[in-house]
C-alpha positions as CSV (number, residue, x, y, z in Angstrom):
1,M,-63.7,-105.2,275.3
2,E,-61.8,-106.0,272.1
3,A,-58.1,-106.4,272.5
4,K,-56.0,-103.5,271.1
5,R,-53.0,-104.0,268.8
6,L,-49.8,-102.4,270.2
7,G,-47.1,-101.9,267.6
8,I,-43.6,-102.4,269.2
9,F,-40.7,-100.5,267.6
10,P,-37.6,-101.8,269.4
11,N,-34.1,-100.5,268.9
12,L,-32.4,-103.9,268.6
13,S,-28.9,-102.3,268.5
14,K,-29.3,-101.7,272.2
15,E,-28.5,-104.7,274.4
16,K,-30.9,-103.7,277.1
17,V,-33.7,-103.6,274.6
18,C,-32.9,-107.1,273.3
19,I,-32.9,-108.4,276.9
20,A,-36.2,-106.7,277.9
21,L,-38.1,-107.4,274.7
22,P,-39.3,-111.0,275.5
23,E,-40.6,-109.9,278.9
24,F,-42.3,-106.9,277.4
25,V,-44.1,-109.0,274.8
26,E,-45.4,-111.3,277.6
27,L,-46.4,-108.3,279.7
28,C,-48.5,-107.1,276.8
29,K,-50.2,-110.5,276.4
30,D,-50.9,-110.6,280.2
31,W,-52.8,-107.3,279.9
32,R,-54.7,-108.4,276.8
33,L,-52.9,-106.3,274.4
34,I,-51.9,-107.8,271.0
35,P,-48.2,-107.2,270.5
36,V,-47.2,-106.5,266.9
37,L,-43.5,-106.7,266.0
38,P,-41.3,-105.9,263.0
39,E,-41.3,-108.6,260.4
40,S,-37.7,-109.5,261.2
41,V,-38.5,-110.7,264.7
42,A,-42.3,-111.3,264.8
43,E,-42.1,-115.0,264.0
44,Q,-39.5,-115.6,266.7
45,Y,-42.0,-114.3,269.3
46,E,-45.1,-115.9,267.6
47,C,-46.6,-112.4,267.1
48,E,-48.3,-110.5,264.4
49,A,-46.0,-108.5,262.2
50,Y,-45.9,-105.1,260.6
51,C,-43.7,-103.6,257.9
52,E,-42.5,-100.0,258.4
53,S,-42.7,-99.3,254.6
54,D,-46.2,-100.6,254.4
55,P,-48.8,-98.0,255.7
56,Q,-51.6,-100.6,255.5
57,S,-49.9,-102.9,258.0
58,L,-49.3,-99.9,260.3
59,Q,-52.8,-98.6,259.9
60,R,-54.1,-101.7,261.8
61,L,-52.3,-100.6,265.0
62,D,-54.3,-99.0,267.8
63,F,-51.2,-97.8,269.6
64,A,-47.5,-98.0,269.2
65,V,-44.5,-97.9,271.6
66,S,-40.8,-97.4,271.0
67,L,-38.2,-99.2,273.0
68,G,-35.0,-97.2,273.0
69,G,-34.3,-93.5,273.4
70,D,-35.8,-90.3,271.9
71,G,-34.1,-91.2,268.5
72,T,-36.1,-94.4,268.3
73,L,-39.3,-92.5,269.0
74,L,-38.5,-89.9,266.3
75,Q,-37.9,-92.7,263.8
76,M,-41.3,-94.3,264.7
77,A,-43.0,-90.9,264.4
78,R,-42.0,-90.7,260.7
79,Y,-44.1,-93.7,259.9
80,L,-47.0,-93.1,262.3
81,A,-47.7,-89.4,262.3
82,P,-49.3,-89.4,258.8
83,L,-51.5,-92.3,259.9
84,G,-52.6,-90.7,263.2
85,V,-51.6,-93.7,265.3
86,P,-51.0,-92.6,269.0
87,A,-47.6,-93.6,270.4
88,F,-45.4,-93.4,273.5
89,G,-41.9,-94.3,274.3
90,I,-40.1,-96.4,277.0
91,N,-36.6,-94.9,277.6
92,F,-33.6,-97.2,277.4
93,G,-31.3,-94.2,276.6
94,K,-30.1,-91.3,278.7
95,L,-32.4,-88.2,279.1
96,G,-35.5,-89.2,277.2
97,F,-37.6,-86.1,277.0
98,L,-40.0,-87.7,274.5
99,A,-39.6,-91.3,275.7
100,E,-40.4,-90.4,279.3
101,I,-41.3,-93.8,280.7
102,D,-38.4,-95.7,282.2
103,L,-38.0,-99.4,282.8
104,R,-39.4,-99.1,286.3
105,G,-42.5,-97.5,285.0
106,M,-43.0,-100.0,282.2
107,Y,-45.4,-102.3,284.0
108,K,-47.6,-99.5,285.3
109,A,-47.7,-97.9,281.9
110,I,-48.9,-101.0,280.1
111,S,-51.6,-101.7,282.8
112,R,-52.9,-98.1,282.4
113,L,-52.9,-98.4,278.6
114,S,-54.8,-101.7,278.8
115,Q,-57.4,-100.1,281.1
116,G,-57.9,-97.0,279.0
117,N,-56.3,-94.8,281.7
118,Y,-54.4,-92.4,279.5
119,T,-54.7,-89.1,277.6
120,I,-53.7,-88.2,274.1
121,E,-51.6,-85.1,273.4
122,T,-51.3,-83.6,269.9
123,R,-47.9,-82.2,269.0
124,S,-47.3,-80.0,265.9
125,M,-44.7,-80.8,263.3
126,L,-42.8,-78.9,260.7
127,L,-42.5,-79.5,257.0
128,A,-39.3,-78.6,255.1
129,S,-39.4,-78.3,251.3
130,V,-36.2,-77.8,249.2
131,L,-36.9,-75.9,246.0
132,R,-35.0,-75.3,242.9
133,D,-36.5,-72.8,240.3
134,G,-39.8,-73.1,242.2
135,E,-39.9,-76.9,241.9
136,V,-39.9,-79.1,245.1
137,I,-37.0,-81.6,244.9
138,A,-37.2,-82.9,248.5
139,Q,-39.5,-82.8,251.5
140,A,-39.4,-84.0,255.1
141,H,-41.5,-83.7,258.2
142,A,-40.0,-83.3,261.6
143,L,-41.4,-83.6,265.2
144,N,-38.3,-82.1,266.8
145,D,-36.4,-80.0,264.3
146,H,-34.9,-79.2,260.9
147,V,-31.3,-78.2,260.7
148,L,-29.5,-76.4,257.9
149,A,-25.8,-76.8,258.5
150,K,-22.4,-76.7,256.9
151,G,-21.5,-79.8,255.0
152,M,-18.3,-81.8,255.0
153,F,-16.1,-78.7,255.1
154,S,-15.1,-76.9,258.2
155,K,-16.1,-73.5,256.9
156,L,-19.0,-71.6,258.4
157,A,-22.5,-71.8,256.8
158,H,-23.6,-68.5,255.3
159,M,-27.4,-68.1,254.9
160,M,-30.2,-65.6,254.9
161,L,-33.5,-66.0,256.9
162,F,-36.7,-64.8,255.4
163,I,-40.0,-64.7,257.4
164,N,-43.2,-64.2,255.4
165,G,-41.0,-63.1,252.4
166,K,-39.1,-60.4,254.3
167,L,-35.4,-60.6,255.1
168,S,-35.1,-61.2,258.9
169,G,-31.5,-62.2,259.5
170,K,-28.2,-63.1,258.0
171,Y,-26.1,-65.8,259.6
172,A,-22.5,-67.0,259.6
173,A,-22.7,-70.1,261.8
174,D,-22.2,-73.8,262.0
175,G,-25.9,-74.1,261.2
176,L,-29.4,-72.9,261.9
177,I,-32.0,-75.0,263.8
178,I,-35.7,-74.6,263.2
179,A,-37.4,-76.5,266.0
180,T,-40.9,-77.2,267.2
181,A,-41.9,-76.5,270.8
182,T,-41.5,-80.3,271.3
183,G,-38.0,-80.1,269.9
184,S,-37.0,-77.2,272.1
185,T,-35.5,-79.7,274.6
186,A,-33.3,-81.3,271.9
187,Y,-30.5,-79.8,269.7
188,S,-31.9,-76.3,270.1
189,L,-31.4,-76.5,273.9
190,S,-27.8,-77.6,273.5
191,A,-27.2,-74.6,271.2
192,G,-28.5,-72.2,273.8
193,G,-32.2,-72.1,272.8
194,P,-35.1,-71.6,275.3
195,L,-37.3,-74.3,276.9
196,V,-40.8,-74.0,275.4
197,M,-44.0,-75.7,276.6
198,P,-44.7,-78.4,274.0
199,E,-48.4,-77.4,273.6
200,L,-47.4,-74.0,272.1
201,D,-47.7,-73.8,268.3
202,V,-44.4,-72.0,267.7
203,S,-41.2,-72.4,265.8
204,V,-37.9,-71.8,267.6
205,I,-35.1,-70.5,265.4
206,T,-31.7,-71.1,267.0
207,P,-28.3,-70.4,265.5
208,V,-25.5,-72.9,266.1
209,C,-22.2,-71.2,267.1
210,A,-23.0,-68.0,265.3
211,H,-20.1,-65.8,264.4
212,S,-21.9,-62.8,265.9
213,L,-22.9,-61.9,269.5
214,A,-26.1,-60.3,268.0
215,N,-27.6,-63.6,266.8
216,R,-30.0,-65.0,269.4
217,A,-32.8,-67.6,269.4
218,L,-36.1,-66.4,268.0
219,I,-39.6,-67.7,268.7
220,I,-42.3,-67.1,266.2
221,P,-45.8,-68.4,265.5
222,M,-45.8,-71.7,263.5
223,T,-48.2,-70.0,261.1
224,E,-45.3,-67.9,259.8
225,K,-43.6,-69.0,256.6
226,I,-39.8,-69.5,256.9
227,E,-37.3,-69.5,254.0
228,L,-33.6,-70.2,254.3
229,K,-31.4,-69.2,251.3
230,P,-27.6,-69.9,251.0
231,V,-25.6,-66.7,250.5
232,P,-24.4,-66.7,246.9
233,G,-20.9,-68.1,246.7
234,S,-21.1,-70.0,250.0
235,E,-20.2,-73.7,250.4
236,E,-22.9,-76.4,249.9
237,M,-24.9,-77.1,253.1
238,L,-26.9,-80.1,254.4
239,L,-30.5,-80.2,255.5
240,S,-31.5,-82.8,258.2
241,A,-34.9,-83.6,259.7
242,D,-34.9,-85.1,263.3
243,G,-31.2,-86.0,262.9
244,E,-31.6,-87.8,259.6
245,N,-29.9,-86.2,256.5
246,V,-32.4,-85.2,253.9
247,I,-30.5,-83.5,251.0
248,E,-27.5,-81.3,250.2
249,V,-28.5,-77.7,249.7
250,P,-26.4,-75.9,247.1
251,N,-26.6,-72.2,246.2
252,D,-29.3,-72.5,243.6
253,T,-31.8,-73.9,246.0
254,M,-33.8,-72.6,249.0
255,V,-35.5,-74.3,252.0
256,H,-39.1,-73.5,252.8
257,I,-40.3,-74.4,256.3
258,E,-43.9,-74.3,257.5
259,K,-46.3,-76.1,259.8
260,S,-46.8,-79.7,258.7
261,P,-50.3,-80.9,257.8
262,Y,-49.5,-83.9,260.1
263,D,-49.6,-83.9,263.9
264,M,-48.0,-86.5,266.2
265,K,-50.3,-88.0,268.8
266,L,-48.5,-88.9,272.0
267,V,-50.0,-91.1,274.7
268,R,-49.6,-89.7,278.2
269,L,-49.5,-92.5,280.8
270,T,-48.0,-90.6,283.8
271,S,-49.2,-87.8,286.0
272,R,-46.0,-85.9,286.0
273,D,-46.2,-82.4,284.5
274,Y,-43.6,-80.9,282.2
275,Y,-42.0,-78.6,284.8
276,Q,-41.3,-81.7,287.0
277,T,-40.0,-83.6,283.9
278,W,-37.7,-80.8,282.8
279,Q,-36.2,-80.4,286.2
280,Q,-35.7,-84.1,286.8
281,K,-34.1,-84.7,283.3
282,L,-31.9,-81.7,283.4
283,M,-30.7,-82.3,286.9
284,R,-30.0,-85.9,286.1
285,N,-27.9,-84.8,283.1
């Protein structure tokens, strides 16, 4: 059987990752996987290299793994989702809902991957487009969530929510989270949103510190078109995707959110179900 190329996306700002990386590279080689590292460190480990900004070098990967926390996996997803490269994460952070394998499970996970003992899950993503006068000026895909929030000022963000072109809510809040089912365990959960099974094709709309007791989280099919418009005269807001700032959103723009044409393929290497994972992670927290 031909050896598979495993792209390794390490968060080198974490000391534990830097310590574990040499052993992880050798573990891959022991199990006849070809480790492929970022250009900045590949020569040091005598490995093949990839460049994040070069889709052709990433397209050669059969699988990919992030070494870090959920944030590292989300960064990796930005590059790999459009290419359809399956990926998983090894958690060096705290909770790790996405990067669910910990250091103790690393050896078993690599052996299962090498032997083909895994399944692939497909997770839906959301596409946010910022428009001015009908023209798209910025776009971003998100595996977890898009957030439209107040900018550098301490005032509330004032915005209107439209679903399929119809006004569905007005918000005065610190922000509004539009999450996928996968992202329901992230910022949305912290803001009081519901836990949602990640297989469901839904969008979760959760206000952040809304200035009204009537504003509650809303779950809608991902096929519905969402539009967010700043209330005229309100302060400039900021749009982010999976925690990364995308663009400032002034009054003369609007944000359109819909199902992304891309899906993220996640490699499942454990037998734990989501109910067990949620309980273990939340109780540990």
